[in-house]
C-alpha positions in Angstrom: 0.1 0.4 0.0 2.8 2.5 0.9 4.7 1.7 -2.3 1.5 2.5 -4.5 1.1 5.7 -2.5 4.7 6.5 -3.4 4.3 5.5 -6.9 1.2 8.1 -7.0 2.7 11.2 -5.5 5.9 10.6 -7.6 3.7 10.4 -10.9 1.8 13.2 -9.5 5.1 15.0 -9.1 6.3 14.4 -12.8 3.1 16.1 -14.2 3.2 18.9 -12.2 7.0 19.5 -13.2 6.1 19.1 -16.8 4.7 22.7 -17.3 7.3 24.0 -14.9 10.1 23.1 -17.0 8.0 24.0 -20.2 7.1 27.7 -18.9 8.1 30.6 -20.5 10.2 31.5 -18.1 12.5 28.4 -19.3 11.9 28.6 -22.8 13.0 32.8 -22.6 16.0 31.6 -20.4 17.1 29.1 -23.2 16.4 31.6 -25.9 18.6 34.6 -23.9 21.3 31.8 -23.8 21.3 31.1 -27.4 21.5 34.6 -28.1 24.4 35.4 -25.8 26.2 32.2 -27.2 25.5 33.8 -30.6 26.8 36.9 -29.8 30.1 35.5 -28.2 30.9 33.3 -31.1 30.6 36.4 -33.6 32.7 38.8 -31.5 36.5 39.4 -33.0 39.6 38.9 -30.7 39.6 42.1 -29.3 35.9 42.3 -28.4 36.1 38.6 -26.9 38.9 39.6 -24.8 37.2 43.0 -23.7 33.7 40.9 -23.1 35.6 38.7 -20.5 37.6 41.2 -18.9 34.2 43.0 -18.2 32.7 39.9 -17.0 35.5 39.5 -14.5 38.6 37.8 -16.3 41.7 38.2 -14.6 44.7 37.8 -17.1 47.9 35.7 -15.4 50.9 37.8 -15.6 52.5 36.9 -19.0 48.8 37.3 -20.9 48.5 40.6 -19.1 52.1 41.8 -21.0 51.3 40.4 -24.2 47.7 41.3 -24.9 47.5 41.0 -28.5 50.2 38.2 -29.2 48.7 35.8 -26.5 45.7 37.0 -24.8 43.4 37.8 -27.6 44.3 34.9 -29.9 43.9 32.5 -26.8 40.2 33.3 -25.7 39.3 33.3 -29.6 40.4 29.8 -30.1 39.6 28.5 -27.0 36.0 30.2 -26.6 34.3 27.9 -29.2 35.9 24.8 -27.8 34.4 25.6 -24.6 31.2 26.5 -25.4 30.7 23.6 -27.3 32.0 21.4 -24.2 34.9 20.0 -26.0 37.4 21.7 -23.6 36.8 21.8 -20.1 38.6 22.5 -16.6 38.9 18.9 -15.7 42.4 18.6 -16.6 45.5 20.8 -17.2 45.7 20.7 -21.2 49.2 22.9 -21.6 52.5 22.5 -19.9 52.6 25.9 -19.6 51.2 27.0 -16.3 49.4 30.5 -17.1 47.9 28.9 -20.0 45.9 26.3 -17.7 45.6 29.4 -15.7 43.7 31.4 -18.4 41.5 28.4 -19.7 40.2 27.7 -16.1 39.2 31.5 -15.8 37.8 31.6 -19.2 35.8 28.5 -18.7 34.6 29.8 -14.9 33.0 32.9 -16.6 31.4 30.9 -19.4 30.0 28.6 -16.9 28.7 31.5 -14.8 26.9 32.8 -17.5 25.5 29.3 -18.2 26.5 29.2 -21.8 28.7 25.9 -22.1 26.8 23.1 -23.8 26.1 20.0 -21.7 26.4 21.8 -18.2 
C-alpha cells in the first residue's frame, strides 16, 4: 500500500513538473542563452577579450603583458571549444601554467554565464 502511494505521489510530482519545465520563463532563458552564445561566437578577438575582462577575467601575468600576441588569440581560439563542451576545466592540457590558468578562468566565466553546452 505504501509503495503504491509513493508511486502515485511520484507520478503526480512528475506531471506537475512538466509545465514548470516548459514554462515561458524557461523557454525565454534558453533563448537568451542561445543569443548570448551567438553573440560571443560572433565577436572578434579584441571584442571577445574585452567582454571577458568586463565579466571578471583576470589575466595571468604573461597574458596581461602580451595582450595582442597571447590573450586575444587564446580566448578567440578556445572559446568555441569551451562553449561546445569540447574543452573544460577537468584537466591541465598545457605544460605552461599560465595557459592552464587562462583556460580555467575563461571556463569559469562561461560557466557563470550558463552558456556552455552539456552543463
